[in-house]
Each structure stands twice: as C-alpha cells, then as structure tokens.
C-alpha positions as CSV (number, residue, x, y, z in Angstrom):
1,M,-3.9,17.6,-19.0
2,K,-3.0,19.2,-15.5
3,I,-3.7,16.4,-12.8
4,L,-3.7,17.4,-9.1
5,Q,-2.5,14.2,-7.0
6,L,-3.6,15.2,-3.5
7,V,-1.7,12.8,-0.7
8,T,-2.2,13.0,3.0
9,S,1.8,13.3,3.4
10,R,4.6,13.0,0.8
11,Q,5.9,10.0,2.6
12,Y,6.5,6.5,1.4
13,R,3.6,4.9,2.5
14,G,1.2,2.6,0.4
15,A,-1.2,4.9,-1.0
16,E,1.2,7.7,-1.1
17,V,3.8,5.7,-3.0
18,F,1.0,4.4,-5.5
19,A,0.2,7.9,-6.2
20,A,3.6,8.7,-6.9
21,N,4.2,5.9,-9.3
22,L,1.0,6.7,-11.3
23,S,2.2,10.3,-11.5
24,A,5.4,9.2,-12.8
25,E,3.6,7.3,-15.4
26,L,1.2,9.9,-16.5
27,I,4.1,12.4,-16.8
28,E,5.3,9.8,-19.3
29,L,2.1,10.1,-21.1
30,G,2.7,13.8,-21.5
31,H,0.8,15.1,-18.5
32,Q,1.3,17.8,-16.1
33,I,1.3,16.5,-12.3
34,L,1.2,18.5,-9.0
35,F,2.0,16.0,-6.4
36,V,0.8,17.9,-3.3
37,G,0.9,16.9,0.6
38,L,-1.7,18.3,2.8
39,Y,0.8,18.0,5.7
40,K,4.6,18.6,5.5
41,N,6.8,15.6,5.9
42,D,10.2,16.6,7.4
43,Q,11.9,13.1,6.9
44,N,12.3,10.8,3.8
45,V,10.2,13.1,1.7
46,L,8.7,11.3,-1.4
47,S,8.8,13.5,-4.4
48,V,7.9,12.8,-8.4
49,K,10.4,13.5,-10.9
50,N,9.5,16.3,-13.4
51,A,6.3,17.2,-11.2
52,E,5.4,20.2,-8.9
53,N,6.0,19.1,-5.7
54,L,4.4,20.8,-3.0
55,D,3.0,20.9,0.6
56,I,0.3,22.8,1.8
57,A,0.1,22.9,5.8
58,E,3.4,22.5,8.0
59,A,1.8,19.9,10.4
60,K,-1.5,17.9,10.8
61,T,-3.9,20.0,13.6
62,S,-6.6,18.1,16.0
63,G,-10.2,18.8,14.1
64,F,-10.9,20.3,10.7
65,S,-8.5,22.6,9.8
66,I,-9.9,26.2,8.5
67,S,-6.4,27.5,7.6
68,L,-5.9,24.3,5.6
69,L,-8.7,24.6,3.7
70,R,-8.5,28.1,2.6
71,K,-4.7,27.2,1.6
72,L,-6.2,24.4,-0.6
73,I,-8.9,26.6,-2.0
74,K,-6.1,29.2,-2.7
75,L,-4.0,26.6,-4.5
76,L,-6.9,25.2,-6.6
77,K,-7.7,28.5,-8.0
78,E,-4.3,29.5,-8.8
79,K,-3.1,26.3,-10.4
80,R,-6.7,25.4,-11.9
81,P,-6.2,21.2,-12.1
82,A,-8.4,19.6,-14.6
83,V,-8.9,16.9,-12.4
84,V,-8.3,16.0,-8.9
85,Q,-7.2,12.8,-7.4
86,C,-7.8,12.3,-3.6
87,N,-5.7,9.3,-2.4
88,G,-6.5,9.3,1.7
89,S,-9.4,10.0,3.9
90,D,-8.3,13.6,4.9
91,T,-7.6,14.5,1.5
92,L,-11.1,13.6,0.5
93,K,-12.6,15.6,3.3
94,Y,-10.7,18.8,2.6
95,M,-11.2,18.4,-1.2
96,A,-15.1,18.0,-0.5
97,A,-15.3,21.2,1.4
98,A,-13.0,23.3,-1.1
99,S,-15.0,22.1,-3.9
100,L,-17.8,24.4,-2.5
101,F,-15.5,27.5,-2.9
102,V,-13.9,26.6,-6.5
103,P,-15.2,26.6,-10.1
104,K,-16.4,22.8,-10.4
105,V,-13.4,20.5,-11.1
106,P,-13.8,16.7,-11.5
107,V,-12.8,15.0,-8.2
108,L,-11.8,11.4,-8.2
109,Y,-11.5,9.0,-4.8
110,R,-9.0,6.4,-4.7
111,N,-10.5,3.6,-2.3
112,I,-7.5,1.3,-1.3
113,S,-8.9,-0.4,1.9
114,M,-12.3,-1.7,2.7
115,I,-14.0,1.2,4.0
116,S,-16.7,-0.3,6.0
117,K,-13.6,-1.3,8.3
118,W,-12.8,2.4,9.4
119,V,-16.4,3.8,8.4
120,N,-18.1,1.8,11.2
121,T,-20.2,3.9,12.9
122,V,-23.8,5.5,12.0
123,P,-22.7,9.2,12.6
124,K,-19.3,8.5,10.4
125,K,-21.5,6.8,7.9
126,V,-23.8,10.0,7.7
127,V,-21.2,12.3,7.3
128,Y,-19.2,10.4,4.4
129,K,-22.4,9.7,2.6
130,R,-22.6,13.8,2.3
131,V,-18.8,14.1,1.5
132,F,-19.1,11.2,-1.4
133,R,-21.6,13.4,-2.8
134,R,-19.3,16.0,-3.7
135,I,-17.2,13.2,-5.5
136,D,-17.6,12.4,-9.1
137,H,-16.1,9.1,-9.3
138,V,-14.6,6.5,-6.9
139,S,-12.3,4.1,-7.9
140,S,-11.1,1.0,-6.2
141,V,-8.1,-1.1,-6.1
142,G,-10.1,-4.3,-6.4
143,E,-13.7,-6.1,-6.7
144,E,-13.7,-6.9,-2.7
145,A,-13.1,-3.2,-2.3
146,V,-15.3,-1.7,-4.6
147,V,-18.5,-3.9,-3.7
148,D,-17.8,-3.1,0.2
149,F,-17.7,0.5,-0.7
150,I,-21.2,0.0,-3.1
151,N,-22.6,-1.5,0.1
152,T,-21.4,0.7,2.8
153,F,-23.0,4.0,1.1
154,N,-25.7,2.7,-1.0
155,Y,-23.6,4.0,-3.6
156,P,-24.3,4.0,-7.7
157,R,-22.2,1.5,-9.2
158,S,-22.2,3.7,-12.5
159,K,-19.8,6.4,-10.4
160,T,-17.3,3.5,-9.2
161,S,-14.5,1.7,-11.1
162,V,-12.0,-1.2,-10.6
163,I,-8.5,-0.1,-11.7
164,R,-5.6,-2.2,-10.3
165,R,-2.3,-1.1,-8.9
166,G,0.6,-0.7,-11.3
167,I,3.7,-2.1,-9.8
168,P,7.1,-1.0,-11.1
169,V,9.5,-3.8,-12.0
170,K,12.7,-3.7,-10.8
171,E,14.2,-7.1,-10.5
172,I,17.2,-7.4,-8.7
173,Q,19.5,-10.0,-10.7
174,D,23.1,-9.0,-9.4
175,Q,23.7,-12.2,-7.1
176,Q,26.5,-10.5,-5.8
177,L,24.6,-7.5,-4.6
178,I,22.0,-10.0,-3.2
179,N,25.0,-11.7,-1.5
180,R,26.3,-8.5,0.1
181,Y,23.0,-7.7,1.2
182,K,22.7,-11.0,3.0
183,Q,26.2,-10.3,4.6
184,E,25.3,-7.0,6.1
185,L,22.0,-8.3,7.1
186,G,23.6,-11.4,8.8
187,I,21.9,-14.1,6.9
188,S,24.1,-17.0,6.7
189,A,23.9,-19.9,4.0
190,K,21.7,-22.0,6.0
191,D,19.0,-19.3,7.2
192,K,15.5,-19.6,5.8
193,V,14.5,-15.6,5.9
194,A,11.0,-14.4,5.8
195,I,10.4,-10.5,5.4
196,H,7.5,-8.4,6.3
197,I,7.2,-4.7,5.0
198,G,4.6,-2.6,6.4
199,N,3.7,0.6,9.0
200,F,3.9,-0.6,12.7
201,S,0.1,0.1,13.3
202,P,-2.5,-2.2,14.6
203,E,-4.1,-3.5,11.7
204,K,-0.9,-4.9,10.4
205,N,-1.0,-7.4,13.4
206,H,2.7,-7.8,14.0
207,T,1.6,-9.7,17.2
208,F,0.7,-12.5,15.2
209,L,3.7,-13.0,13.6
210,L,5.5,-12.6,17.0
211,D,3.4,-15.8,18.0
212,V,4.2,-17.6,14.9
213,F,8.2,-17.2,15.1
214,S,8.0,-17.9,18.9
215,S,6.6,-21.0,18.0
216,I,8.8,-21.5,14.7
217,K,12.0,-20.9,17.1
218,Q,11.5,-23.8,19.0
219,K,11.4,-26.2,15.8
220,E,13.8,-24.4,13.5
221,Q,16.6,-22.6,14.6
222,N,17.3,-20.9,11.5
223,V,14.1,-19.7,10.4
224,K,14.1,-15.8,10.6
225,L,12.1,-12.6,10.0
226,F,12.8,-9.3,9.5
227,C,10.3,-6.7,9.8
228,V,11.1,-3.3,7.5
229,G,9.0,0.1,8.5
230,S,8.4,2.5,11.3
231,G,5.1,3.8,13.0
232,V,3.3,4.1,16.3
233,L,3.7,0.3,17.7
234,Y,7.4,0.0,16.6
235,E,9.0,0.6,20.1
236,E,6.3,-2.0,21.7
237,I,6.9,-4.8,19.1
238,E,10.7,-4.0,19.9
239,E,9.8,-4.6,23.6
240,Q,7.9,-7.9,22.9
241,I,10.9,-9.2,21.0
242,K,13.2,-8.6,23.9
243,Q,10.6,-10.2,26.2
244,R,9.9,-13.2,23.9
245,D,13.5,-14.0,23.7
246,L,13.3,-13.6,19.8
247,E,16.4,-11.2,19.3
248,D,17.9,-13.7,17.5
249,T,14.9,-14.5,15.2
250,V,13.2,-11.6,14.6
251,Y,15.0,-8.5,13.4
252,L,13.5,-4.8,13.2
253,L,15.1,-2.9,10.3
254,G,13.2,0.4,10.8
255,F,12.3,2.6,7.4
256,R,14.3,1.5,4.6
257,K,14.0,2.7,0.7
258,D,15.8,-0.4,-0.7
259,I,12.8,-2.5,-0.5
260,P,13.3,-4.4,-4.1
261,E,17.1,-5.2,-2.6
262,L,15.9,-6.5,0.8
263,L,13.0,-8.3,-0.8
264,A,15.7,-10.1,-3.3
265,A,17.7,-11.1,-0.3
266,A,14.7,-13.0,1.4
267,D,13.3,-16.4,0.5
268,C,9.6,-15.4,0.7
269,F,7.3,-12.6,2.0
270,V,4.6,-12.8,4.8
271,L,1.6,-10.4,5.8
272,S,-0.6,-11.0,8.7
273,S,-3.0,-8.0,8.4
274,K,-6.4,-7.8,9.9
275,V,-7.3,-5.1,7.3
276,E,-6.3,-4.8,3.9
277,G,-7.9,-3.7,0.1
278,V,-5.1,-5.1,-2.3
279,P,-1.8,-5.1,-0.8
280,G,0.9,-4.1,-3.1
281,V,3.6,-5.2,-1.4
282,I,2.6,-8.6,-2.1
283,L,3.0,-7.8,-5.7
284,E,6.4,-5.9,-4.4
285,A,7.5,-9.2,-3.6
286,A,6.4,-10.9,-6.6
287,T,8.4,-8.7,-8.9
288,Q,11.6,-10.1,-7.1
289,R,10.1,-13.9,-7.9
290,K,9.0,-14.2,-4.1
291,P,6.2,-16.1,-3.1
292,S,3.9,-15.1,0.2
293,V,2.3,-16.5,2.9
294,A,-0.4,-14.0,4.0
295,T,-3.8,-13.8,6.2
296,N,-7.0,-14.0,3.8
297,V,-8.7,-10.7,4.6
298,G,-9.9,-7.9,2.1
299,G,-8.7,-8.4,-1.1
300,V,-5.5,-10.0,-0.6
301,S,-6.9,-13.1,-2.5
302,E,-6.9,-10.7,-5.6
303,V,-3.3,-10.7,-5.5
304,L,-2.1,-14.2,-3.9
305,S,-3.5,-17.3,-5.8
306,D,-3.4,-20.2,-3.0
307,G,-1.3,-23.0,-3.8
308,K,0.2,-21.1,-6.8
309,T,1.9,-17.9,-5.7
310,G,1.8,-18.7,-2.0
311,Y,-0.5,-19.4,0.7
312,L,-3.7,-18.0,1.9
313,I,-4.5,-18.5,5.8
314,N,-8.0,-18.4,6.8
315,N,-9.5,-17.3,10.2
316,F,-5.9,-16.1,11.6
317,D,-4.8,-19.9,11.9
318,L,-1.8,-19.5,13.7
319,E,-0.9,-23.4,13.3
320,D,-1.8,-23.3,9.6
321,F,0.1,-20.1,9.1
322,E,3.3,-21.7,10.7
323,A,2.8,-25.0,8.9
324,K,2.2,-23.6,5.5
325,L,5.4,-20.7,5.9
326,L,7.7,-23.6,7.0
327,K,6.5,-25.6,4.2
328,L,7.4,-23.3,1.4
329,L,10.7,-22.0,3.2
330,M,11.8,-25.6,3.7
331,N,11.1,-26.7,-0.2
332,K,13.1,-24.5,-2.5
333,E,11.6,-26.0,-5.6
334,Q,8.2,-25.2,-4.6
335,R,9.5,-21.5,-3.7
336,E,10.8,-21.1,-7.3
337,E,7.9,-22.4,-8.6
338,F,5.6,-20.1,-6.8
339,G,7.9,-17.4,-7.1
340,E,7.8,-17.6,-11.2
341,N,4.2,-17.8,-11.0
342,A,3.9,-14.8,-9.1
343,Y,6.3,-12.8,-11.3
344,R,3.8,-13.6,-14.3
345,L,0.9,-12.7,-12.4
346,V,2.3,-8.9,-11.5
347,F,3.9,-8.3,-15.1
348,E,0.7,-9.6,-16.9
349,E,-2.0,-8.2,-14.5
350,F,-0.6,-5.2,-12.6
351,N,1.3,-3.4,-15.3
352,P,1.9,0.1,-14.5
353,K,1.7,1.3,-18.1
354,K,-1.6,0.1,-18.7
355,N,-2.7,1.1,-15.2
356,A,-1.9,4.6,-16.2
357,L,-3.5,4.5,-19.6
358,R,-6.8,3.6,-17.5
359,F,-6.7,6.1,-15.2
360,Q,-6.0,8.8,-18.3
361,Q,-9.0,7.4,-19.9
362,L,-11.2,8.1,-16.9
363,Y,-9.9,11.5,-16.2
364,L,-10.6,12.7,-19.8
365,K,-14.3,11.2,-19.4
366,L,-14.9,12.9,-16.0
367,E,-13.2,16.2,-17.7
368,N,-15.6,15.5,-20.7
369,D,-18.6,15.0,-18.3
370,Q,-18.6,18.4,-16.9
C-alpha cells in the first residue's frame, strides 16, 4: 500500500517524529511511504529511511496559499496514494481543500492534543466543522483527546479511534557513555539532574519551571535543570535565567538529536505544560528507566501513573511540584522503582510494532470502505 504521511515541516517535533517513526515501522511491514512536508525545513531535516522524502513549498506564508494547494493537488495526482494521513492542523486544512480536486482518497487525521484548546472560538469551530466533513477518520493519541474531540465538534464516535503512540526503545546501557555525557554536561557525582525536553513555546510553560528551581536553589544547591529544545521563547527564557541568577542551576542545551543519551544521563524528567495530548516525551524518558514529575493536563495521566511511574501535579501547584520533585531526586531507591515501572509500561502498552499494525488495519479498512 502507498501511504502519504503529510507533516507541517520535516523537523524534529513531536507530531513529525511520531509520523516518521510510524513510517519506518510501516516500511518494515512492506508498505511504500511518501513522507512529505508542507513547508521546507533547512535545518535538522527529518527524513525516513527507504521512504520518498519530499517538501511542497519553500516557506510558510501568511494566510492560505493557493500555490501550495496547487502543488499538493499535483502531488496527489502524480503519486496516487492509497491513503493520506494528516499530522498537524495546516496539513488538515490543505488536504481537506485538495480533496475537492482529486479522485477520492481516504484521509485520516491524527489528533495529538486537546483540540478544544486551540479551536476555542465560535468562528474557528464553524470552519473546522466544515473541514472535518472532508476527513474520513480521526485517530487520537488517547481517551481524553478523543472525548475532547467528539465533544468539541459533535463528531460521530464511529469515525474515531484511539491508537496510542509507538515509542521505539533505544535503551542506553553503556555506563562509560553515560559518564562521558555527564562529564561533558558538567554534572558532578553529587548533582541531581532533572531534564525537560520540548519546544520553547507558551504552552510548555518554562516559566513555571524557573519558579520551581528558583525556590529549590535556596534549599538544594546541587539540584540542576537541563532544558532541551528551541523555539520562539528561547531567548526570553535565557534572559529570565540571568535575571533570576539561575545560571548555575538551569542550563539550556538548544536543539539536540541525542535525546536517549541525555535522558540516560539525567535522574528524572519534568513536564510543566499547560496543554498536552499524550506526551510521548514522558514515554521516551521511560525507555531510559527515568520517572517523571508532570502537571496533570490533557492525557498526561494516560502515560504517567501517579505514585507508580512518577508524580502528577494538579492545578499547577508550585509547592507540590517542588516537594514531589525533591522527594524523587533525593530517593535513589524510589527513582529506580518508578523507573522500572515506567519502562514496563512503555514496553507493554506503547510498542511501536503493535502501533503500526493497528494503523495498517485502519488504513485497509478506510481503503476498503471507499
């Protein structure tokens, strides 16, 4: 089967990485993959081995681009995929429009977040209701996300499903490698390290973490935070770190590809998001047997079992977040127990091969229903 995986841009972000990992598994199952970005990405380009990797437009423009739409229509007519999976809101809009001008092809939308948080006005809801009439199926990352989607659009349950993320396990067990990373990062034997991985954007709520670590610094000088990622708020957070005198406590590592190694060098993962679907990064931490402390939003509770694989923090309670994080960092036995529980969870429930087989079954059903 020829499958078109359409992403906003071929870059290392959650939705795009998920689509790339799924594509790799589908290729292993014998399918032909077109991994296509709407907009060209010039740095740290994400590609899928043995797939046809393409970009449609040079750059994103303001408003709806008729030129991009025409190029997408041309691509669909030339490549004739058996099914199209949209990963991201822009891919959804352009594919819905393109479907008016090409022979019928089943279209699946991958819903990774709480859609009511960004389709939050009446005009937006009206527009997106029309858009989703052109979509054959919506697959959500978790139960919270699918219920939110159905309620937001009064969407038929029969056209939805829940297929969890598939998380490739690349466990780093080489202690010499881990020690080398700690040395390069300046982590001493007495340091306790939390790590955050995510885009520097408002919904990731980095300021909350700075509040937490400003308080922690007054009590525990050897507790450190490493933040991985890039984005529009990177320089603002960097400046806040200087203003708060946190330069010896909070470290920004920028964009990195060596995520498993960085997680292996840390003691736990932290997440302070205001909005989440089902955060795959908590599962990535679990592949390195690292527990997490996270704000209880969206579908976070579907990947983090409170008191078993880490701690969930309700209502953005800063004091509770700090207390639970210190409790975890200062108790090696608990960290190891929670880490083992997290590893078992990701291995048993978020297996990428099982995930790909479920998508394969869905694609075949959509193709046969045409």
